[in-house]
N, C-alpha and C positions, 0 to 999 in steps of 0.2 A: 504494500500500500504506500503510495507517494506521501512524503511528509512536507508540511509547510510550517516554517517557524516564523511567527509574528513577533517582530522586535520593535519595541516602543518605550520611550520614557515620558510620554505625554502626560501621564498621571502625576508627574512632579509639579506641573503648573496647572492649578485649578482654574476653571472658568474660561477655557479656550476651546474653540471649535475643533481643533486637532484631536483633543481627547474624546469628544463626543463622536467624531467620525471613526476613530479607532475602535471605540467600544461597540458601536453599531456594526461595523464591518466584520470584526472578529466574531461577534455573536451570530451574525448572519451566516458566515462561512462555517463556523463550528457546527451549527445545527443543520445547515442545509447541504453541505458537501460531504456526504457519508463515505465517499470513496477516498477521502484524504485523512491523514492523521495530522490534526492541527495542534501545534505546540505554541505556548506563549512564553516569550522571553527566556528560552532555554539556551544555555551556552553549549550548543550542539549544532553542528552543521547539518542541513537538511537538503532535500531535493529542491525545495524552493525557499529561499531566504527572503522574507518580505519585510523590508525596512519601512516602518511608519514614521520614524523621526531620524534626523541626520546626525546623531551623536558621533563623536570622534571614535569611540570604541567600536561602533558599528562600521564606520568607514574603514578602520584598520582590518576588519574581518573580511571585507569584500573580496580581495584576491584569493583567499583560501576558500571562501564560499563558492566562488566561480569555478574552482578546480573540482569541487565535489557535486555541484548542482548549478542552479541558475539563480540570479539575484533580481529582485524587484524593489523599486522605491516608489513610495506614494508622494506625489507632489502636492503638498498642502500650501506651499508658498513659493514665491520666486523673489529675487532681489527687489523688484518693484513694489511688492506688497509689504515686505519687511521695511523698506525705506520709509513708508508712511505709518509705521507702527512703533518703531523703536528709535530712540535718540542716542546714537552711538558716535564716538569720536571718529573722525574721518578715516584714520588709519585702520581702526578696528572694523569699521564698516566695509572698507575695501577688501580686507582679508576675509571677512565673513562672507561677503557676496561671492568672492572667488571660490571659497570653500563649498558653498551651496551648489554651484554649477559643477564643480569638480566631483562632488558626491554623485550628482545626477548623471554625469558622464561616465562614472566608474561602473555603474550597475548595468545589467543586461537589458532591463526593461523598466519603463516608467509608466505610472498610471496617473493621469490627471483627472480631476473631478469636474473640469469645465473645458470644453473643446477650444475655448478662446485662448487658452494658454499653450496650445500646441505650437502656434506660430511664434510665440514668445520664446519657447524653448528652442525652436529651430533657429531663431536669431542668435542664440548662444552657441550654435554649432552642433546641436543634438539632432541626429537623424530622425525624421518623422516615423520611420518604420520601427523604432524602438519605443514609441509613445502610443499608449492606448487610453481612450476616454471611457471611464466608468463613473457614473455620477454617485454622489453620496446617497445614503439610505437612512431612513428612520423607521423603526418598528412601531406598528400599531399597539404592540403590547406595552410600550412605554409612553406613548403620546396619543391620547384619545379624549373625547368629550365626556364630562360628567353630566348627571342630570341637573336640572335647573336649581333645585333646592340646595344641592351640594355646592354648586357654583356661587350661589348667593352667600352661603355660610363662609366660603373662602374669602369673600370680600371683607368680612369682619376680621378674619385672620390677618389680613394685610392692611387693615385700617382704612378701608375704602367704602364710601357710601354705596348702598345697594342700587341706588338710582343713577349712579355715575356711568357715563360712557367711558370705557377704559382703553387707552392706547398703550401698547406694550412695545418697548424696545429691548433687544437682547444682544449682548456682546461685551467685549472688553471696552472699558472707558478709554478711548483713544481719539485723537483728532480725526483720523481717517474714517471713523465710524459715524461722523456727522453729528456729534454730540451738541455742538453749538446750534445747528439747525433744528435739532430735536427740542432744545430749550426755547428757541425763538418761535417755533411752531406752537409750543405749549402756551406761550404768552399770548398768541392770537386766539387761543381757544380756552379761555379761563374757566369755562364750565365743564371742561373735559379733564378727566384724571389721566396724567401721563406717568408711566412707571418704567424705570430702566433697571433691568436685571444684569448685573455684571460689574466688574471692578477693575482695579489696576493689577492684572495678573502678573505683569513684569515690573511692578513697582516704579521706582523713580526713573528708570530708563525708558519708560513709556513716553512716546512723542507727545509733547505739550503737557507733561505731568503737572507742573506747578500751577498753570492756569486752570487746567481741568479740575484739579483738586479743589480749588476755590469754588468752582461752579457746583461740584458735587456736594460740597459742604454747605452751600447757601443757594439752593435751587428755588425757583418760584413756588408759590404756595400749592400749585396744582401738579407739582412734579415730585416723584419719590425716586431716589436712587437707593436701591436695595443692597448694593454690593454683590459680591460673588455668591450665587445661589447653587447649592449642591444639585447635581443633575436629577437626583431622585425627587426633588421638590419642584422641578421646572414645570411638570404637567399641571400642577396646581396654579401656577402663574398664567399659563396659556389659557386655562379655564376661566379666569376672571377677565381675560382680555376680549374686547369686541373687535379689535383690529391690531395687527402687528405692523409696526412702523420702523424701518431701518434705513436711515438716510445716508448710508455709507458712501464714500467716494471711491473706494476700491474693495473688491471682494474676489473670492474664487467661486465658491458655492456654499453660502452660509448654511450651517446645520440648523440654525434658528428658523430659517425660512421653511425648511422641510418639516420641522417640528410644528410650526404654526399651521401649515397646510394639512397636517394630520388631523387637526381639530376643525378644519374647514372654515377658518375665519379669514377674512380678506387680508391680503399682504400688500403693504404700500412701501415701495422702494424708490430710490433715486433712479432716474432714467439713464442707465449705463449699458454700454454695448455687451458687457459680460453676461447679462441676464437673458439676452435675446434668444440664444440657442439652448437655454436650459429651462427657462420659465415661459417662453413663447408669449402668448397674450393672456396668460392666466393671472396676472398680477396688476395692481394699480401702480402707476408711476408718475413722478413729478420731477421738476428740475429746480424748484425754488421753494422757499418757505411759504410763499403765497400759494403755490400749487399744492403743497402738502396740507396746508390749513384748509383750503377749499375742499379737497378730497375728503378730509376727516369730517368736516362739517356736513358734507353731502351724505357720507356714510351714516352719520348720526341722525340726520333729519329725513332722509329719503329711504323708506323701507324697501322699495322695489330695487333701488340701486344697491343697497346693502345685501339684499338677498341674492342678487345677480352675482356679486363678487364672492359671496360665500360658496356659490355653486362652482364658480371658476376655480376656487381653491380646491374644492373637492375633486374636480376633473384633473387638476395638476397632481394632486396626491395619488390618484388612481394610476396616472401615467408612470409614476415612480414606485410601482408596486414591488412587493417582496419577490415575486417570481421573476419579474423583469430584471431586477438588479442581480439576483442570485444567478440567473442564467448567464449574465455577462461575466460574472466571476468564474463560473464553472467553465465557460468557453476559454476565458483568458488563461486560467491556471493549466487547463488541459493543453492549450497551444504551447505555452512556454515550457511546460514539463517535457512534452514529446519532442519539441524542437531540440532541447538539450539532450534528451535520450538518443535521438538520431545522430547528433554530433559526436556523442561519446561512443556510440556503436561504430560509426564510421572511423573514428580515431583508432579504436581497437583493431578494426579490420585492416586499416593501413599499416598498423604496427606489425600485425601477423604477416602481412604480405612482404614486409621489408626484412623479415627474419631470414 
């Protein structure tokens, strides 16, 4: 039975999408791919070494892993997305960015969660034939809608009036997440409750940390910053939300969007090219604070409009079904395993012929 070794240190940093993506992908594969022996963070070489994070210790293992099997790296970020997330000294930034691409170039195969990033990786000199697109996944076992009475009781838990229309933002508190536009939109909608789940996962090196900290500690009256919420509690938050609002300036494929879609609530995002090939026309979009404010107001006041976008979210959720994503992983692992198996068999045959 082929073995897959899932390698990750994402659990060391709470409140980041990489951790959520890792948990969901591993659970999906462990339960769904019965023809594989899936190991987690074992210091043992396997037929497929799947690197979910780019730790130096993982990087050093790649040459040995390639001798015994095939190597796969998950692309959760590229230098462009890191640049807008962390405030690093110029020298450290240059070294780290080179290391990211060096890691990606060193493995046999890359998996991107958004096809938009295939061209970006190609620009770094990575051949397209080693890149595969497989979207993120969220299980209905973890994210689903409660009955109305439970949803109302949860508003009490979070100190929110039962009659309030709730707008939820999810993610690390970073400049690129559009926190300032989130705040400005809230100011235009004083009767709406805005809630942000997430904090400073990377502490003081977070881009814009000092200014953002002031905002988080002194928000408008209708805004709550809850800090980092354990993933086991996130479904409660989605259940009190009427709409999810993420005004990020750059993303790959936010897990929070998939989580919100699981509850069939409308999703409002900034109008970015990266969403077009993954969310199609299933989401609300705007380009300014006025756009965001007008869409939220219409969602609150126009029941037909709101119902329409709840249905759009449901359709998008169905598109990213468990069977659809699992089949992509099944095909991918099968292809990379047998490709390596053929190469090893050919190598052994050539060796015998040369004796």
